[in-house]
LUMNULO-406461 format. One line per field, with one value per residue (C-alpha): residue number from 1; x, z, y. Coordinates in steps of 0.1 Angstrom, whole numbers, plus 2048, in hexadecimal, padded with zeros to 3 digits. Example, Ala and Ser with C-alpha at 12.3 -4.5 7.8 and 13.67 -1.06 7.14 Angstrom:
drenvo [1, 2]
px [87B, 889]
pz [84E, 847]
py [7D3, 7F5]
end
This chain:
drenvo [1, 2, 3, 4, 5, 6, 7, 8, 9, 10, 11, 12, 13, 14, 15, 16, 17, 18, 19, 20, 21, 22, 23, 24, 25, 26, 27, 28, 29, 30, 31, 32, 33, 34, 35, 36, 37, 38, 39, 40, 41, 42, 43, 44, 45, 46, 47, 48, 49, 50, 51, 52, 53, 54, 55, 56, 57, 58, 59, 60, 61, 62, 63, 64, 65, 66, 67, 68, 69, 70, 71, 72, 73, 74, 75, 76, 77, 78, 79, 80, 81, 82, 83, 84, 85, 86, 87, 88, 89, 90, 91, 92, 93, 94, 95, 96, 97, 98, 99, 100, 101, 102, 103, 104, 105, 106, 107, 108, 109, 110, 111, 112, 113, 114, 115, 116, 117, 118, 119, 120, 121, 122, 123, 124, 125, 126, 127, 128, 129, 130, 131, 132, 133, 134, 135, 136, 137, 138, 139, 140, 141, 142, 143, 144, 145, 146, 147, 148, 149, 150, 151, 152, 153, 154, 155, 156, 157, 158, 159, 160, 161, 162, 163, 164, 165, 166, 167, 168, 169, 170, 171, 172, 173, 174, 175, 176, 177, 178, 179, 180, 181, 182, 183, 184, 185, 186, 187, 188, 189, 190, 191, 192, 193, 194, 195, 196, 197, 198]
px [CFD, D0C, D11, D31, D39, D5B, D7A, D79, D64, D41, D40, D25, D33, D28, D32, D35, D3D, D50, D57, D63, D58, D6D, D6B, D8E, D84, D73, D85, D63, D62, D47, D4B, D30, D2C, D12, D06, CEF, CD1, CE1, CFD, CE3, CCF, CB8, CA0, C8B, CA8, C99, C79, C85, CA5, CA8, CB5, CAD, CCA, CD1, CD0, CE6, D00, D01, CF2, CDE, CC4, CC7, CAD, C99, CA3, C8A, C75, C83, CA1, CBA, CD3, CD1, CD3, CEF, D03, CFF, D0B, D2A, D37, D2E, D4A, D33, D0F, D08, D13, D00, CDF, CE4, CE9, CCD, CB4, CBF, CBE, CDE, CCA, CE8, CF8, CD8, CD2, CEA, CDD, CD7, CF4, D0C, D05, D21, D37, D26, D05, D13, D25, D06, CF1, D09, D08, CE2, CDC, CFB, CFC, D1D, D14, D1A, CF9, CE9, CC5, CC1, CE3, D01, D01, D08, CEB, CE3, CD9, CB9, CAF, CB9, CA5, C85, C86, C75, C5A, C65, C82, C93, CA7, CB6, CD5, CE6, D06, D1B, D1C, D34, D46, D2C, D31, D12, D0A, CEE, CDF, CC7, CB9, CA2, C9A, CB4, CD0, CE0, CF3, D07, D19, D29, D48, D66, D7C, D5F, D53, D76, D76, D55, D5F, D80, D6E, D5B, D40, D51, D53, D2E, D25, D39, D2B, D07, D0E, D1C, CFD, CE8, CFC, CF1, CCD, CD1]
pz [815, 824, 849, 855, 878, 875, 88A, 893, 889, 87B, 855, 83C, 81B, 7F9, 7D6, 7B5, 796, 779, 759, 736, 717, 6F8, 6D3, 6C7, 6A2, 6A3, 6C0, 6D1, 6F6, 710, 736, 74F, 773, 786, 7A9, 7B7, 7CC, 7EC, 7E9, 7E7, 806, 7F7, 7D9, 7E7, 7E3, 7C2, 7D3, 7F6, 7F1, 7EA, 7D4, 7B8, 7AB, 78B, 79D, 7BA, 7A1, 78D, 76E, 757, 742, 71C, 70E, 719, 70A, 6EE, 6EE, 6D2, 6CD, 6E7, 6CE, 6B8, 6D5, 6E7, 6C6, 6C5, 6E9, 6E3, 6C4, 6CE, 6DA, 6EE, 6F7, 6D8, 6C0, 6D4, 6D3, 6AE, 6A7, 6C0, 6AF, 68B, 693, 681, 660, 64A, 65E, 660, 63B, 638, 634, 655, 650, 64A, 669, 673, 690, 6A9, 6A3, 6A5, 6C6, 6D4, 6CB, 6DC, 6FC, 6FB, 6F7, 703, 728, 72F, 749, 76E, 780, 7A0, 7A1, 7BE, 7B6, 7A2, 77E, 75B, 749, 72A, 727, 717, 735, 74E, 73B, 739, 759, 76F, 766, 77F, 77D, 764, 745, 733, 723, 738, 73C, 75A, 764, 74E, 73D, 721, 720, 714, 727, 72C, 74F, 75D, 780, 78B, 7AD, 7A7, 7A3, 78F, 76E, 75B, 73B, 71D, 707, 71C, 716, 71D, 73B, 749, 744, 757, 772, 776, 777, 797, 78C, 79D, 7BE, 7BB, 7B6, 7D4, 7E9, 7DE, 7E8, 809, 811, 80A, 825, 83F, 833, 829]
py [657, 637, 639, 628, 61F, 60F, 615, 639, 657, 652, 658, 662, 656, 663, 659, 66C, 657, 666, 653, 65C, 649, 64D, 642, 63D, 63F, 661, 66F, 678, 675, 67B, 680, 676, 681, 66C, 671, 656, 660, 650, 66A, 686, 67E, 664, 662, 67F, 698, 6A4, 6B0, 6B9, 6CC, 6F1, 6FF, 6E6, 6D1, 6E5, 706, 6F9, 6ED, 70E, 6FE, 714, 702, 706, 6EE, 6D0, 6AF, 6A9, 689, 673, 68B, 67E, 672, 691, 6A9, 696, 696, 6BC, 6BE, 6A9, 6BC, 6E0, 6F6, 70D, 714, 729, 70E, 6F4, 708, 70E, 6E9, 6DF, 6F5, 6ED, 6C8, 6C1, 6C4, 6BF, 6A3, 68E, 68F, 671, 64E, 63E, 627, 644, 659, 671, 666, 67D, 66D, 64A, 652, 663, 645, 62E, 644, 645, 61F, 60C, 603, 615, 62F, 627, 62D, 621, 616, 5FE, 5F1, 5FE, 5F4, 602, 611, 625, 64A, 63F, 629, 644, 65E, 649, 634, 64E, 666, 680, 697, 6AE, 6A6, 6C4, 6D2, 6EC, 700, 706, 72A, 73E, 721, 720, 6FA, 6E7, 6C7, 6AF, 6AD, 693, 698, 67B, 66C, 651, 66A, 686, 683, 69D, 696, 6A7, 6A6, 69D, 6BB, 6D3, 6C0, 6C1, 6E7, 6EA, 6D2, 6E5, 706, 6FD, 6E4, 6C7, 6DB, 6E4, 6C0, 6B5, 6D1, 6C8, 6A3, 6AE, 6C3, 6A4, 691, 6AA, 6AF, 6D4]
end
């Protein structure tokens, strides 16, 4: 939280970043919600706050993000209509889709690869910058990285909860559905609780 003592009432200001990244050729789109640790009460929020972040946000874990399988599992998340389809694709490993030559990967894989390795996600470490999912996932050895769904929406999404902050992402239309069904309010409420040390 940033404390502000300007003209008037004392403020405790938090930030939540939302960004959408779209591929115009394939029509694929991913939406990211990022909350920096300073907006959650500091980098110890992960260990000191109860309930844990995923529980507080109403996110139900589906599967851990597999080591070496970020691109494949993110591609499954981006193209799946619901949790059942995501889990099927996740466990099958896109066997038919990945039988292509590496230069002919399907659009979902190319887009997931771009999101994993390009520095396009707004994230705060010691300062604000753009970073890649790959860097965010591997930068700190503590935290939780998993696929989850928000309550009854059955929307699959990737979640990363590390001391530097919290990130939730998924296919844009389905993320908008989850955010509109109460996830956005849960995130803002969780951020507000961090401001007051609850």
